[in-house]
N, C-alpha and C positions, 0 to 999 in steps of 0.2 A: 843302475841301468844294466850293468854287465850281468849281475845275478839274475835279473828279470829276463833278459834276452837269452841267457844260457838255459833258463828253464822253459820259456815259451817257444822259442824257435824249434827245438827238437820235437816238441809235442805236435806242432803244426806240420813240420816237414815230414815226420815219420807217418803221418796220416795221409799224405799224398799217396794215391793208389799205387804208383810205381814203387815207392819205397816200402810201403806197408806190405805189398804183395811179395816183394823180395825178401823181407824179414820173415814172412810166413813160410816161404819155400826153402830158405837156407838157415839152418839151425844156428850156425855161428853168427850170422848177421842178426838173428833174433836176440841172441845173448848180448851182442854189442848194443842193440837198440835199448834193452832194459838197463844195461850199465849206464848208458847215456841218460836215461830217465832218472836213475838213482843219483848220479853225479849232479845233474842239473837241479834235482829236487833238494839235495843237500846244500848246494850253493845258493839256491833260491831263498832258503831260510836264514842265510847269514845276516842280512840287514835287520832281521827281526830278533834273532837270538844271539848275536855276536858276543862272544865272551872276552874279546880283547879290546883294549882301549884304542889301539892303532886303527881298527876298523869298527868304530862305534855303531851301536844300533841307531836306526833313525827314530826320531821322536814319535810318540804314540799316534798323533793324527796322521803323520806320514806313513806309519805302518799300516793303518787302516786303509788308506788310499792305495798303497802299494799292493796289499793283498787283494783288494777289490779289482784293481787293474790287471793283476795277474790272472784272474779268472776269465777275463774277456776273450783272449785268444782261444782258450779251451772251449768256452761257450760257443763262440763263432764256429769253430771246427765241428763241434757236436751238432750245431744247428744245420750246417751244410750236409753232414752225414744223414741227419734225420730227414731233411726235406728233399733228399735226392729220390727221384722216381725210379732210378735204375740201381742195380747192384754195383757198388764201387770197387769191390774186391772180389775178383773171380774165384779166388781160393774158397771163399765162403759159399759161393753159389754151388760149388761141387761138394761141399761138406754134407755129411749125413744130417738129416733133420731130427733133432732130439725131441722137441715138443710140438712138432707139426707146423712150425712157423715157416712161412716162405722166406727165402733169403732176404728179400727187401724188408719184410716185417722185422726179421732178426736184426738187420742193419739199423732200422729205425729205432728199435728199442735200445741198441747199443749207443746210438747217437743221442737219444733222450737221456740216458744215464750220464753221458759225458756232458751234455748241455745243462740239464736241469739239476741233477744230483750234484755234479761237480760245481755248478754255480752256487748252490745252496751252502755247500761246505765252505 
């Protein structure tokens, strides 16, 4: 549970517009954000790949359930981003348009990647 919470809580919290926007505007905070993602991701895999007997791997059926449940918060976050009618992150509203997509369409594609592709993996 600790490994799962350490992985999922930062993903959800860093996508709250206030925190996400702050990470986009402050380079040092952006680095911290990614270090938190890396540390949480490494810890998240511990119950699946544990090399030490003191903290053994969970049995295979538990591993499958664990990995499935870990995808739900990211899918929910991606769905909320995708289904939003307004731009959630003002930083992106002001960014140059690379492929001619509106800021909302760009956000929806990002949310879909997080929701669908992340869920498939």
